[in-house]
Short mmCIF file of the C-alpha atoms (twelve columns), coordinates in Angstrom:
data_MODEL
# 
_entry.id   MODEL 
# 
loop_
_atom_site.group_PDB 
_atom_site.id 
_atom_site.type_symbol 
_atom_site.label_atom_id 
_atom_site.label_alt_id 
_atom_site.label_comp_id 
_atom_site.label_asym_id 
_atom_site.label_seq_id 
_atom_site.Cartn_x 
_atom_site.Cartn_y 
_atom_site.Cartn_z 
_atom_site.pdbx_PDB_model_num 
ATOM 1   C CA . UNK A 1   0.000   0.000  0.000   1 
ATOM 2   C CA . UNK A 2   1.659   3.219  -1.161  1 
ATOM 3   C CA . UNK A 3   1.484   6.287  1.049   1 
ATOM 4   C CA . UNK A 4   0.409   9.693  -0.100  1 
ATOM 5   C CA . UNK A 5   2.869   11.545 -2.284  1 
ATOM 6   C CA . UNK A 6   4.486   14.440 -0.422  1 
ATOM 7   C CA . UNK A 7   5.417   17.347 -2.727  1 
ATOM 8   C CA . UNK A 8   8.809   18.883 -2.041  1 
ATOM 9   C CA . UNK A 9   11.242  21.081 -3.953  1 
ATOM 10  C CA . UNK A 10  14.674  19.747 -4.915  1 
ATOM 11  C CA . UNK A 11  16.194  21.847 -2.096  1 
ATOM 12  C CA . UNK A 12  13.669  20.485 0.412   1 
ATOM 13  C CA . UNK A 13  14.501  16.885 -0.540  1 
ATOM 14  C CA . UNK A 14  18.215  17.598 -0.053  1 
ATOM 15  C CA . UNK A 15  17.531  19.067 3.406   1 
ATOM 16  C CA . UNK A 16  15.566  15.966 4.455   1 
ATOM 17  C CA . UNK A 17  18.307  13.645 3.147   1 
ATOM 18  C CA . UNK A 18  20.987  15.670 4.977   1 
ATOM 19  C CA . UNK A 19  19.035  15.513 8.242   1 
ATOM 20  C CA . UNK A 20  18.600  11.743 7.902   1 
ATOM 21  C CA . UNK A 21  22.322  11.320 7.186   1 
ATOM 22  C CA . UNK A 22  23.234  13.415 10.261  1 
ATOM 23  C CA . UNK A 23  20.851  11.447 12.499  1 
ATOM 24  C CA . UNK A 24  22.300  8.134  11.314  1 
ATOM 25  C CA . UNK A 25  26.005  9.058  11.277  1 
ATOM 26  C CA . UNK A 26  26.281  11.463 14.238  1 
ATOM 27  C CA . UNK A 27  23.255  11.640 16.540  1 
ATOM 28  C CA . UNK A 28  22.542  7.880  16.746  1 
ATOM 29  C CA . UNK A 29  26.182  6.900  17.610  1 
ATOM 30  C CA . UNK A 30  26.448  9.800  20.094  1 
ATOM 31  C CA . UNK A 31  23.330  8.748  22.002  1 
ATOM 32  C CA . UNK A 32  24.431  5.102  22.034  1 
ATOM 33  C CA . UNK A 33  27.731  6.275  23.562  1 
ATOM 34  C CA . UNK A 34  25.852  8.391  26.141  1 
ATOM 35  C CA . UNK A 35  23.721  5.366  27.131  1 
ATOM 36  C CA . UNK A 36  26.846  3.206  27.502  1 
ATOM 37  C CA . UNK A 37  28.497  5.848  29.699  1 
ATOM 38  C CA . UNK A 38  25.394  6.200  31.863  1 
ATOM 39  C CA . UNK A 39  25.142  2.409  32.232  1 
ATOM 40  C CA . UNK A 40  28.757  2.330  33.413  1 
ATOM 41  C CA . UNK A 41  27.769  4.540  36.360  1 
ATOM 42  C CA . UNK A 42  25.894  1.636  37.936  1 
ATOM 43  C CA . UNK A 43  22.356  1.878  39.371  1 
ATOM 44  C CA . UNK A 44  20.034  2.763  36.471  1 
ATOM 45  C CA . UNK A 45  16.920  3.243  38.624  1 
ATOM 46  C CA . UNK A 46  17.968  6.744  39.738  1 
ATOM 47  C CA . UNK A 47  20.232  7.650  36.832  1 
ATOM 48  C CA . UNK A 48  18.944  10.853 35.191  1 
ATOM 49  C CA . UNK A 49  21.606  10.770 32.460  1 
ATOM 50  C CA . UNK A 50  20.522  7.267  31.468  1 
ATOM 51  C CA . UNK A 51  16.838  8.251  31.333  1 
ATOM 52  C CA . UNK A 52  17.620  11.397 29.297  1 
ATOM 53  C CA . UNK A 53  19.802  9.441  26.864  1 
ATOM 54  C CA . UNK A 54  17.135  6.734  26.423  1 
ATOM 55  C CA . UNK A 55  14.519  9.417  25.782  1 
ATOM 56  C CA . UNK A 56  16.761  11.126 23.222  1 
ATOM 57  C CA . UNK A 57  17.430  7.761  21.568  1 
ATOM 58  C CA . UNK A 58  13.686  7.175  21.265  1 
ATOM 59  C CA . UNK A 59  13.237  10.614 19.660  1 
ATOM 60  C CA . UNK A 60  16.126  10.039 17.206  1 
ATOM 61  C CA . UNK A 61  14.847  6.613  16.158  1 
ATOM 62  C CA . UNK A 62  11.332  8.035  15.697  1 
ATOM 63  C CA . UNK A 63  12.634  10.899 13.556  1 
ATOM 64  C CA . UNK A 64  14.742  8.494  11.454  1 
ATOM 65  C CA . UNK A 65  11.641  6.354  10.810  1 
ATOM 66  C CA . UNK A 66  9.589   9.468  9.957   1 
ATOM 67  C CA . UNK A 67  12.229  10.751 7.515   1 
ATOM 68  C CA . UNK A 68  12.642  7.331  5.861   1 
ATOM 69  C CA . UNK A 69  8.878   7.177  5.361   1 
ATOM 70  C CA . UNK A 70  8.714   10.727 3.970   1 
ATOM 71  C CA . UNK A 71  11.660  10.173 1.644   1 
ATOM 72  C CA . UNK A 72  10.025  7.036  0.226   1 
ATOM 73  C CA . UNK A 73  6.891   9.045  -0.639  1 
ATOM 74  C CA . UNK A 74  8.480   12.238 -1.970  1 
ATOM 75  C CA . UNK A 75  7.338   13.794 -5.183  1 
ATOM 76  C CA . UNK A 76  10.334  16.017 -5.996  1 
ATOM 77  C CA . UNK A 77  9.382   19.084 -7.992  1 
ATOM 78  C CA . UNK A 78  12.010  21.289 -9.632  1 
ATOM 79  C CA . UNK A 79  10.454  24.756 -10.043 1 
ATOM 80  C CA . UNK A 80  12.798  25.516 -12.976 1 
ATOM 81  C CA . UNK A 81  11.227  22.741 -15.070 1 
ATOM 82  C CA . UNK A 82  7.615   23.761 -14.394 1 
ATOM 83  C CA . UNK A 83  5.471   24.920 -17.276 1 
ATOM 84  C CA . UNK A 84  2.373   26.157 -15.501 1 
ATOM 85  C CA . UNK A 85  1.666   28.905 -18.062 1 
ATOM 86  C CA . UNK A 86  2.056   31.709 -15.540 1 
ATOM 87  C CA . UNK A 87  -0.202  30.130 -12.943 1 
ATOM 88  C CA . UNK A 88  0.698   29.791 -9.269  1 
ATOM 89  C CA . UNK A 89  1.567   26.158 -8.520  1 
ATOM 90  C CA . UNK A 90  3.657   24.270 -5.969  1 
ATOM 91  C CA . UNK A 91  7.258   25.477 -6.212  1 
ATOM 92  C CA . UNK A 92  6.395   28.805 -7.849  1 
ATOM 93  C CA . UNK A 93  7.688   32.090 -6.450  1 
ATOM 94  C CA . UNK A 94  4.905   34.656 -6.248  1 
ATOM 95  C CA . UNK A 95  5.093   38.418 -5.829  1 
ATOM 96  C CA . UNK A 96  1.767   39.912 -4.723  1 
ATOM 97  C CA . UNK A 97  0.474   43.182 -3.330  1 
ATOM 98  C CA . UNK A 98  -2.104  43.786 -0.612  1 
ATOM 99  C CA . UNK A 99  -4.826  45.764 -2.426  1 
ATOM 100 C CA . UNK A 100 -5.657  47.875 0.664   1 
ATOM 101 C CA . UNK A 101 -2.198  48.648 2.061   1 
ATOM 102 C CA . UNK A 102 -0.151  48.459 -1.155  1 
ATOM 103 C CA . UNK A 103 2.376   46.318 0.725   1 
ATOM 104 C CA . UNK A 104 4.045   43.746 -1.516  1 
ATOM 105 C CA . UNK A 105 5.479   40.359 -0.566  1 
ATOM 106 C CA . UNK A 106 7.274   37.579 -2.385  1 
ATOM 107 C CA . UNK A 107 7.010   33.943 -1.322  1 
ATOM 108 C CA . UNK A 108 7.920   30.577 -2.758  1 
ATOM 109 C CA . UNK A 109 5.298   27.880 -2.203  1 
ATOM 110 C CA . UNK A 110 7.015   24.812 -0.745  1 
ATOM 111 C CA . UNK A 111 6.317   21.619 1.211   1 
ATOM 112 C CA . UNK A 112 5.468   21.720 4.908   1 
ATOM 113 C CA . UNK A 113 8.929   20.483 5.968   1 
ATOM 114 C CA . UNK A 114 10.750  23.286 4.154   1 
ATOM 115 C CA . UNK A 115 8.440   26.197 5.007   1 
ATOM 116 C CA . UNK A 116 10.362  29.142 6.494   1 
ATOM 117 C CA . UNK A 117 8.450   32.421 6.453   1 
ATOM 118 C CA . UNK A 118 11.550  34.459 7.403   1 
ATOM 119 C CA . UNK A 119 13.262  33.205 4.243   1 
ATOM 120 C CA . UNK A 120 10.228  33.724 2.003   1 
ATOM 121 C CA . UNK A 121 9.068   30.100 1.878   1 
ATOM 122 C CA . UNK A 122 5.461   29.303 2.775   1 
ATOM 123 C CA . UNK A 123 3.803   25.915 3.141   1 
ATOM 124 C CA . UNK A 124 1.517   24.782 0.341   1 
ATOM 125 C CA . UNK A 125 -1.032  24.106 3.115   1 
ATOM 126 C CA . UNK A 126 -0.991  27.705 4.428   1 
ATOM 127 C CA . UNK A 127 -4.020  29.995 3.885   1 
ATOM 128 C CA . UNK A 128 -1.926  32.355 1.713   1 
ATOM 129 C CA . UNK A 129 -0.689  29.551 -0.549  1 
ATOM 130 C CA . UNK A 130 -4.162  28.015 -0.838  1 
ATOM 131 C CA . UNK A 131 -5.534  31.397 -1.940  1 
ATOM 132 C CA . UNK A 132 -2.756  31.933 -4.513  1 
ATOM 133 C CA . UNK A 133 -2.690  28.439 -6.106  1 
ATOM 134 C CA . UNK A 134 -4.205  28.440 -9.592  1 
ATOM 135 C CA . UNK A 135 -4.144  32.213 -9.985  1 
ATOM 136 C CA . UNK A 136 -2.046  34.125 -12.559 1 
ATOM 137 C CA . UNK A 137 -0.477  37.586 -12.873 1 
ATOM 138 C CA . UNK A 138 -3.124  40.299 -12.569 1 
ATOM 139 C CA . UNK A 139 -5.585  38.043 -10.709 1 
ATOM 140 C CA . UNK A 140 -6.935  38.974 -7.289  1 
ATOM 141 C CA . UNK A 141 -6.606  36.329 -4.573  1 
ATOM 142 C CA . UNK A 142 -8.739  36.466 -1.435  1 
ATOM 143 C CA . UNK A 143 -6.669  35.406 1.562   1 
ATOM 144 C CA . UNK A 144 -8.634  34.481 4.670   1 
ATOM 145 C CA . UNK A 145 -6.582  35.971 7.509   1 
ATOM 146 C CA . UNK A 146 -7.278  36.203 11.258  1 
ATOM 147 C CA . UNK A 147 -8.266  39.854 10.771  1 
ATOM 148 C CA . UNK A 148 -10.674 39.060 7.919   1 
ATOM 149 C CA . UNK A 149 -10.394 38.587 4.171   1 
ATOM 150 C CA . UNK A 150 -7.501  40.365 2.440   1 
ATOM 151 C CA . UNK A 151 -7.418  40.949 -1.286  1 
ATOM 152 C CA . UNK A 152 -4.043  40.491 -2.939  1 
ATOM 153 C CA . UNK A 153 -3.181  41.227 -6.558  1 
ATOM 154 C CA . UNK A 154 -0.672  38.879 -8.099  1 
ATOM 155 C CA . UNK A 155 2.150   40.944 -9.598  1 
ATOM 156 C CA . UNK A 156 4.521   38.242 -10.848 1 
ATOM 157 C CA . UNK A 157 4.828   34.452 -10.944 1 
ATOM 158 C CA . UNK A 158 8.307   32.948 -11.397 1 
ATOM 159 C CA . UNK A 159 9.578   29.382 -11.608 1 
ATOM 160 C CA . UNK A 160 13.108  29.649 -10.193 1 
# 
């Protein structure tokens, strides 16, 4: 039974692979060493270091399993190769302007794991991205925000 495909940019896939590599080659051996050292101290029933190391090991193993699962279901999308005819799609970089304030913003629409608002990357599942998807330059998108509905005019759509 195949899992759901998870869209991700090329950069996002590389970040996930790098994290998995670090967990396997550095974090896992380090925590195994910490457990061995804590065991060497004797009584495990009141050994806080042992408990903390076991907890960290559990977290690391869980994250490794999660990343392996995600990586097996990735749908890697290279924005440069997209031909969406000027429409906003996953991976596109969109410049838009708030119709009321005139404030403009530029975001790339990416997968949930690579979203980073400070670096101009928003999740495809975010309200802004959902409002922009399918629109083209000159279209007005209605973004449902906590303060009400905001109208945004799409200025430019790039596939970079």
